[in-house]
C-alpha positions, 0 to 999 in steps of 0.5 A: 857691107856685103861684097859681090865679085867682079870678073876676076874675083875681086870684091866690090861693095854692093853699094857704090858711091856715085860721085856726080851729085856732091853738094855745092856751095857758091857753084863749087863742090863743098870740099869739107862736106864731100870729104867727110861723106867719102871718108864715112863711106870708106870707113863703112866698107864702100870701095867702089867710087864712080866718077866721069870726065864730064862731071864738073869738079868730081874727078879732082875732088875724089883724087884730092880726098883719096890723096890727102887722106892716104886711102887710095889703096882702100878703094877702086876708082871707076871713071869714064872716057867721053868717047862722044867728044873725041875724034882721035887716039891722040885725043884719047891719050890726052884725056886719059892723062888728064884724068890720071892727073885729076885723080892723083893716081897711076891707075884706074881699076874700072875704065868705061867708054861713056854713054854708048847709045849706038853700035856706031860709036863703038865702030868709030872707036875701033877705027881710031884704034881703041882696041890696041890702046886698051891692050897697051894700057892694060899691059902697063897697069894703068887700066885694070878692067874695061867696060862701057856705060849705056843709054839706048835700046836693048837690041843695041846693047846686046850688039855692043855687049857681043862686040868686045871682050868687056870686063864689066858694063853699067846700065840704068835699071830699076823697077820702073825701067825694067823693060826699057834701055838695056832692061832685064833682058840686057842684065841677064845677057851680060850675066850669061856672059859672066860680065858684071853689071853696075847699076845707075839710076836705081831710084830713077833720079829720086822719082822712086823716092817721092811716091804718090800718096796712094803708093805710100799707103801701100808701104804702110807697116812694112817698115820699108822706105820707098828707097829701101824697097827699090834698092832691095828689089835690085839687090835681090837679083844675083846678076846685079854686081853693084848699085850706084847711089849719088849720096850727098849726106851722111844720113843718106850714106848711113841709111843706104849702108844699113839697107845694103848690110843685109840685102842678099839675093833671095831675101826679097820675099814674094810679098815684097815683089807683090808690093813692088808690082802694086806700087809700079801699077799706081805710079803708072796710073797716069800713063798715057799709053798702056804699052808694056814694052813687050816689043811685039810691034818691033821692028818698025820698017821705018825705024821708029823705036815704038816701045822707047817712045811710049816709055818716055811719053808715059814718063812725061805724065807719070813724073811731070819732069818734062824738061829732063825727060825730053832731054833724056829722050833726045839723048837716048833715042835721038843720038843713035846712028839712026834716030828712032823718033816717032816722026819717022812713022809713015802710018803703015799700021804693021805694028798695030797688027802685032800689039797684044794690047790693041793700042792705036799705035799710029795715033799715039805716036803722033801725040807722043812726038808732039809732046816729047819734041817741041821745036827747041828740042828738035833744033837741039838734037839736030845741032848735037848730031851735027857737031858731036863726033860720030 
């Protein structure tokens, strides 16, 4: 296993174990199977295990496996505070105590504020007194490092990044999402501040594994599987500290460890990069709008997230997973303090005058809104905004 360094020079395996997708049997996590997979990963050198309060059964399972196999000191636990559910420091205390109990531990090495989408979420936590809370738990050793996971646009990520002395952060990043969410710009900004970056969704939920036939032909005799190409693309970047993989089979664990064992920054050749670019182009052949995510159309005077909207509009047709993508769009664009939905467009046309691709932005925003936000999703977003803590 290759290890990279955190902010305090501790070693983190560059392949991390994402604990959200354990196999289930009769609705419950298959304990024996998960235990065997976790122990295989630990024995092969993986030391970063990522879970969260809201992953059903995950914290309990991980805590039990580490306790019963007497290997807590061989791993680093990352888990997350569901900040969107909590309205007081008392609730934060209760949740954190429950997490320690579930995980059968007295400390969390990497503790994250879960799923920020907007700076206002951090402001709410500050008002509640989270900074003193973090300081107290760092001083008593129950939290070693503090970070946040993020789903939102790049500008908001940069604002949150500058708002506190973070020890690390976690972002969705892969070769298809290079210019969306925090994106490469966010990755580089974190690296410039010396903040380690943990990567989630490196295969975009499996979408970069199940490639079109034309893309598989491009892989040809390279010897790379689709997953290997995507992982090596990430590990080639020294700014990436650890890649999370939701591994739920021994075969997957062994394969990912094999790839991780020799994937160094600089080992991805120019030919590999060109191959990735060709495959990305093939994937995007089904896209509806030729948006490159350059951002020249921004800021919109009405607050529309134009690149974000077109990104998800294109993915509806690239991936065909309409239900999950509509949810992702509603969460990432709609749960910000000021939602960036396309319906806010008033047709002023300012954006079109700056678009290098000469896209008919106003017309496409109307089509995108219709595709991304059918009535049930509009209603669901309204309820989520009304009843989730803000």
